N, C-alpha and C positions, 0 to 999 in steps of 0.2 A: 504494500500500500504506500503510495507517494505521500510526502509530507503535506501536500495540499489536501489530499483525500482525508488524511488523519484530522486535519483542522476542520474539515466539513463535518466529519463525524462528531468531533468535539463540540461543534456549535450546536448540533442537535441535542447532544447530551446536556449541554449547558442550559438550554431552555427547558428541558424536561424536568430538571431538578434544580430549582433556584436554591442558592445557599440559604441555610436557616437564618432568619432574621434580616435578610437582604430586603431592600426597599425598591419599589418599581421606579423611583425617580433617581436612583443612584447613577452616577456617571459610569460609563463603560469600564469594566475591569480589564486588567491585562489579558486574561484568557479570552475575554470577549473581543478585545481588539485583535488579538491573533486570529481568532475564529473568523471575524469579519474580513480580515485581509485574505485569509484562505479562500473564502467564498468569492471575493472580488477577483482574485487571480484565477480561480477555477472557471469563473464565468467569462474571463477574457477582458474584464474591464480595468485591470491594473497590470499592464505589460511591464516589462523590465524597466523601461525608461519612464514609466508613469509615476505620478506623485499623489500622495494624499494631502490635500490642502487642509481638510479637517475631517474628523471622524468622531461623531458624537451620538449620544442617546437620542433616539426618536421617541418622544414621550407617548405613552399610551393615552387613550381617550380620557379626558378630564373627569368624566363621571365615574369611570372605572377606578381611577387613582383615588378620587375622593371617597369612594366606597371601600377601598382596600383595607384589610386588617392584617396584622402580622400572621404569617403562615399561609395566607391565601395565595394560590398560584397565580402567576401572571406571565404574559408574553414579554419578550425582550426584543426590541427593534433598534436598528441603527440607521444613521443617515451619513452619507459620505459625499464630500465634494472632491472630485478627482481632476487631475490636470495631466494631459499628455500632449506633448508637442504644441503647447500653447492653447490647446482646446480644452474646454471645461465640460464636465459631465456630472450629473447627480445620480447617486445610487441609493436605493432603499433596500434594507436587508431585514429579513425576519430571522433573527438568531435562534429563536425557538424551533423553527422549522428547518433551519439550516439552508436558506436559499436567498438569492437576490431576487427581490420581488419586482424591481423596476430599475431601468437605467434610462436616463433622459439626457441627451446632449443639450447643453446650454448655449444657445446661439447669441452672438453679438453681445456677450457679457464676459467680464473677466473676474476671476476669483481673487481672493486676497493674495497679497504678496507672500511668498514663501521664504523661509530662512535661507535656503540654498541660493535663491535668487539674490538675496541681500549679499551673501558672501561672495558670490561669483561676479556680481556687477562691477565691483571695484577693480577686480583683476582684469576684467574685460576692458575697462577704460584704460588702465595702466599699460595695457599692451597695444593701445591704439597710437599710431604714429602722429596723428594730428594733435591728440591730447599731449603727447610727450613734447611736441614742438611748442605747444602753448605753455607747458611748464618750463621749458628751456628759456622762453622769453622772460620768465619770472625768476630765472636763476636757480631753478629746481631741477636737478638732474639725478639725484638719488631719492628714490621713492620709498625707502624703507620706513620713513617717518611721515608718509602721506597716507591719510586714512580717507576713504571715500564713503559717502552716505547715499545709498540708493533711496529715492523718494518716489512715491506714487505721483502720477503725472496730472491727475485731475480729469475733468470731463472734456476739456478742449484738446482734441487730437487732430493734428494735421491730416488732411485727406489721404496723403500718401502713406500714412502710418496706421490708418484704421484697420482693425482686425489683428494688429500685432500686440504682443504682450510687452508693455513699455515700462521703463523706469527712467527717471531723470537722476543723474548722478552728479553730486557736488562733492568737493574734496576739501580737506583742511591739512595744514602742516602741524604735526603734533609733537615735534621734538621738544623734550623738556617739560611737557605739559602735565605730567603725572596723571591726574584723574579728571582732566577737563579737556576734551577734544574739540571744544566748540569755540575756542578763543582766537584761533588763527585761520579763519576761512580763506581759502584761495579764491577770492571773489572774481566775478565776471566770467567764470568758465563753467559751462554746464554741458554734460554729455547726455544724449538720449540713447538708451540702450534697448535693443530687442532682447528681452530676457530669455525667450524661447530659442532664438537662433544664436545667441551669444555674440552679437555684433553691435558696434557703435553705428547708429543710423545718422546722427547729426552731432556736430560740436559747435557750440556757441561760445565765442570769445569776444567780449565787449571791451577789452583793453586791460592793460596791466595796472594793478593797484598794489602799492607796497603792503606787505603783511603787517599786521599790528606787531609792535616791538615787544610788548609785555608777554610774559609767559603765565597764563592763568592757572590758578590752582586753588583748591579748597582743602588741600591735604594738611593735616594737623602740624606736621613738622615744618611746613613752609608758611604757616600762618604768620602774620606780621607780629603778633604778640599773643600770649596766652593769659587768660584770667587766672586768678588763684583757684585751685581745685576746691569746689564747694563741698559742703557736707551732702551726703546722698539724700535725695528726695525720691521716694519710690511708691508705686502702687503695689502693695504686698497683700498676700493672703496667708498669714502665719499658721492658720489652722487648716489650710487647704481651700481650694476654690469651691464654688457652689454650682459648677457647670457639670452637666452629665451629657456625654455624647455616646450614642449607641446606633450603629448602622447609619451614620451620618445624620441622625436626628438629634438636634440639640434641645436640651431641656434646662431651663433656668427660671427660678422664681415661678411665675404662672405661665411663662411662655414656652412654646414648643414650635419647632420648624425643622425642615429638612434643608441641608445645604450641600451643594456640589459645585465643582468648577467645570465650566464649559470652555472649549478651546476658543470660541469667538467671544462669548459674552462675559467670561470671567465668572464670578460668584453668582449663583442662582439660588435664591431662597424660596422654598415652596411650603405649602400647607402651614401657613403662619397662623397660630392659634393662641388664645389666651384663656386661662381658666384652670380650675382644678383638673387633675388627671381624669376624674370620673365624668367631667362635663366641660371639655374644652369647647370654645366657641370660635368659629371661623372669622378671620379678619381678611386674609389675603391668600389666594391660591399661589401666586408667584410674584416675586419682586426681583427685578434685575435691571442692569444697564441695558441699553438697546443700541445707541449709536453716539459717537462723539465727533462733532464737526469743528475743525480748527482752521479758520481762514486767516492768512497773514495779509497785511495791508500795505504791500509794496508793489508798485506797478512794473518794476523792472522785469524784463523777459526771464531773468534767472530766478525771479521770486513770484511772479504773478500767479503761477500755477499752484502755489503752495496753499492748499486748502484741504487738509487731510481729513479722512474718515478713519479715526484711530481704531475703531472697533471693526468696521466692515472691511477695511483695507489691510489691517495688521493683526488684530485679535487681542483682546484684553486677557483672555485665559492663557493663550500661547505665551504672552509676554509678562505673566505674573512672576514676581520675584520672591525669594524667600524673605520672611519677616524675621528680623533679629530680636530675640527676647531682650528686654531691658532698654531698647532704643525704639524699634518700630512698634512694639507692643509690650505690655508688662511681662516680666519674667514669670508671673503666675498664670499667664494665659495658656490656652490649649492650642497647640499647633496641629493643623490638619494637612495631610499630604494629598496629592492628586496624581492621576495617571492620564496621560494623553498619548495619542499616536504621533510618531514622527512622520517624515515624508514617505518613508518606505513602509509605514504601518507597524513599526516596532513600538511596543509600549515603553514610554519614558516616564520615570518617576520624578515628580516635582515635590521636593521636601519643604514643608512648612510654609506653603503659599497662602494658607488661610489661617488667621489667628482669631480665636474666640476668647474674649477676656471680659472680666467685670472690673468696674472701677467705681470707687466712691467719688461723687461729683463735688463734694464739699458744700453742696447746697441741700437744703431740706426738700423732700418731695412734697411735703405740706407742713404748715405750722400755724399756730395762733397763740399769741401771748395776751391773755385776757387781763387788762389792767384794772378792771373794776373789782375782781376778786382775787387777783394775783395768782392766777393759774396759767400753766404753760403746757402745751402739747405740741410735739413736732416729731417728724420721722426723717431719718437720714436718707439722702438720695443716693441710690446705687443703680448702675445701669450695665447692660450687657452690650458688647460691641463685637460685630463680625467684620473683620478687616482684610482687605487684599491690597496689593501694591503693584499694579501693572506699570511697566516702564516702556514708554514708546519714544525711542530716540532720546532727545534731550529732556523730555518731561517724565518725572516720576509722579504718578497719580496714586492717591490713596482713596479707596472707597469704603465707607463705613455704613453699616446698618446698625442703629443704636436702639435698644429696647429698654424702655423705662418701666418702673414698677406701677405707674398709674395708667399703663396701657398705651403710652406714646411710642411711636416709631420715628426716629430721625434718620433721614437719608442724607449723607454728607459726602461731598467730593473735595478732596484736598489736592492742591496743585503744588508740587515741589519740583526739584531738578534744576535745570540750567536754561537760561534764555537762549532762544535761537538767534544767532548773531550774523550780521552782515559786515563785510569789510568795506570801509569808506575811506575817503581822503582826509576828512576832517580829524584834527587831533584834539580840538576843544570847541566849545560853542562860542561863537561871536555874538555877544548879547545885543549888539547894535543891528547886525544884518542877518544873523543866522547863516545857514548853509543849506544848499539844495539837497546835499546828500544825507542830511539828518532830518528831512521833512517827514519821514515815515516811521520814526522810532525815537529812541533815547540813546545818546552816546554814553556808554557805560565804561569805556576805556578809550585811550587814543586810537583812532582808526577803527573803532569797533562799535557798531550800532545794534542795539537790541530792538527788533522790529515789532511794531504794534500788531496785536492779533486778538482774536476772540476765541472763546470756548463755549460750545453748546452741547451739553450732555443730556440726551433723552433717556429717561428712565421709564420702563414699562411696568405698570402697577396693575396687575390683575387682581382686583379686590373682590373678595367674596364675603361681604359683610352679613354674617348670619345666614350664609347660603349664597346661591348664585343668582337669585331673583333680586336684582338691585336697580336703583335708579340714581341718576346724578341730579342733584338739586342745587340751584343757586338761591342763596338767601341774600337778596339784594338789600342794601342799606339805603333807605329812601328818606330824604328829609321831608318833614311835614311842617306846614305853617299853622300855628295855633291862633294867632291874632296879629293885629298890627299895632297893638299897644299893650301895656301891662308889663309885669315883672318877667314873664316867661312867654316868648313869642314863637319858639320853634323847638322841634325835637326830631328824632329820626325813628323809623320803625323798620321792621324786617318784613319784606315781601318774599314769599317762597314761590319758586318757579322751577318745575322739573325741566330738564333738558331732554328733549324727546328724540333728537336726531344727531347722528355722529358728526364729527368734524372738529375744527378748532374752536376753542372758547374765546369769543370776541368781547365778552363783558370784561371791563378792566378788573384785574384781580383785587384791586384795593376798593372796589365798589360793591363787592359781594363776598360772602363766604360760600365755599363749595364743599358739598358733602356727598358721600355715597351712602345711601340709606337702604335698609332692607325693605322689600315690598311685602314681607310676610310677618315680621316680628316687631313688637313694640315693647317699650320698657314699662315700668310700673305706673308711670304717669300718663301712658297712652301715646307717647311719641314714638315714631319709627326709629329703631336702633340705627345708628349711623357712625361713620368715621369722617372726620373733617380733614381736608387738605389745607394746611397752613403754608402759603407761599413763602419762599425765601428769596433767593436771587432770581429776578424775573427779566433780565435783559433779553431782548430779542434781536435778531439780525436786522441791521439797517442797510444791508447791501441791496442794490437794485434787483427787483424781481426777475428781470431778464438777464442778469449776470449768470453765466453758465454755472459758476460754482454755487450760487444761491439756488438756482433751479434744482440742482442735484440734492440740495440740503433744505428742501422746503419746510421740513418740520421745524426748523429754527426760527421761522417767522412768527411763531406763537409759543407761549409758555405752556399752555394746557390744551390737550386734545382728548377726545373721548371716542371710543369705537366699541362695537359689540365684540365679544370674544371670538377669535378665529385662531385655530391652532397654528395656521401657517403665516400669521402676521406677527412677527417678533422683532423686525428690524425697521426702525423708524425711517430709514432712507432706502429700504428695499433690500433684497437678498444679495445683490451684487453691485455695490456702489463704485467699485474700482473701474475707472475709465468710462463710467456710465454717463452719457450726455442727456438722458431723459429724466424727467421727474418720476419719482417712484416712492414707495412706502406710504406714509400717512397722507400726503396730498392726493395720491392716486387712489388709495383705498376708499377714502371718505367721499369721493365723488359719487359713490352709490347712494349716499344719504340714507343709510340703513337706520332703522329705528333702534333706540337703546333704552327706552323706558320700560322698566320692569324686566330687564334682560340681564344676562351675564355680560357685564361690561368691563372694559379695560380703560384706565386712564394713562396718559402719557404726559409726564411732567418734564419740561426742558429747563435744566439749570443753566442759565446763560450769564456769562460775565465777560467784560472786556479787560484786556490786559495792556495797559500803557506802562511799559517797563520803567524802572527807576534805578538809580545808582545802587540802592540797597539789594537789588536782585542779583548783583554780580559779585563774585563768580558763581555763587550758588544761592538759589532763592529760598528765603524763609517760607514756610508753608502758609498758604492762604486757603481758607475753607469756605465752601458754599453749600447750600442744601435747602431742604424743606422738611416739613413734619406732617405725619399722619397722627391724628389724635382722636380718641373716642368723643362722640358728641351724642349724648343720650343713649349711648350703647349700653351703659350700665344703669342701675337704679340709684347709684350714689357714687361716692369716691371709691374707686377700686383699690386704692392704696390705704384705705382706712385700717385694714387688718395687718399692715406692716408693723412688726413689734418695735417698741422703743429701743434705744441703745441700751445694751446691757450695762448695769452699774459696774 
């Protein structure tokens, strides 16, 4: 029996007997990955030169998962995005039955960039005679300290290059730079590479600019000075933590949820529930990131295309990095590993890429000091955090899902890393006249400009508030005139209005409260149980609607969207944003104007913020956090944290 046949047999056996305690939403295991690759090869969909762009769990029907109980059998399915000679294909696999159920060529679309393309593109460029001549004009003839950064090309592709798998490659001189490769860009040179054929299609050279003279670093030994070593300040759990993790289900306080790492999306939290073990209540079926749009604001030909889709073009799960206890998360946290498939389908273990930890906030979760009878009651605030840290090029992101004891869920995005920089001629700002080459960013060092840009992160919030029959409600804050004279002449009231049709929410978020409420359950006072979305950062894209990079990222034009649940609608900019010139995702789906009242609905919240760089961002950025909150609104009959015990004496 061949090794491929053995893997096919293993796949059938795998589905026939799920491991005890395994969960239907678990990510694919190493044996499942190996079995899936065997099925793909056996069916002829993964030839020797073919690549696996991603291989992930294809979730079972939502109703089936919601009804599942431990020990109940379930099917296991997988979904693969494949790449062969620049052509993309989708395969669906039934691992339980041991077969490929479908294979579909994907026409006129490009899959995410793969790690081997990243690694190869720089070498392709360095071997090109025109690029070498461009370097020679700049006095660079030894390339051992030249590092090249392959970049996705965006939606605007020259007609002659359409249908090719493209990367734009920029390079930097890195000698003596220790841990910062972004401080000496070799500006004005850009190579366009066909990643499938391994050739340079075009070289753009806009003229020689001297390299910045400074050697950037944020390494401790090379810091300008060190502060005195402080006394340790730690988040500690001297008696052990209160976190229980079993079969990827996390339980803490009254919360429970399942967590897995997907190659594209990163952390996916499912079956989020609150309550005693005997009677947990549904809040969300699934919470995850969906897409990140990062457009830079420089019109130069070497920069204008830089408008990345960090999730769809690169992958937050693929680029998740290990979290270091004591720095990235508390030493008392629980580190979770993940397994993904590499380009050849081999299982690759990723150590400690999810950290689950609890921390005392230093704030009370509730308090009252009654001055009239000198009584005091308060409870300490403690919260649970699920954290990942994907690194996309120069940016280190941190994604937190934070669970509080009063039923709140904070979703937070932290931006760290290093500014993307452009070489310029200016060495300082002329306060009187300014300089044309600093018009699109901030000079952070002589000859070095940090370019202005935006971030728009779309989160997919599949809320199931006390079940799947939900409605989105606007509580509009409406001013009322009482009289034209007297001590009190006006007030405001709340007008409740259900949102009945899918699409972007156009009501200003500061003019209403938005809630997802149950269509079937009410609290003790008769109000529909609900969860409220509290907006955080709400910047939306102000790029022209006909700008190709904006058309591709139409979701960024609004902060909040609502759609009915659809299992195949997970990515706010569509399945294949790489090189895609057409609007896709949320703007396309919502043209159907599907009804959402009393339906299983999904909210999409876009955390948007603009980054005007500053001197303090160089050479490494202090973290800046943005986010939003989900909080119970008449979901309970009273304060759900009232039963939190006081601090032990």
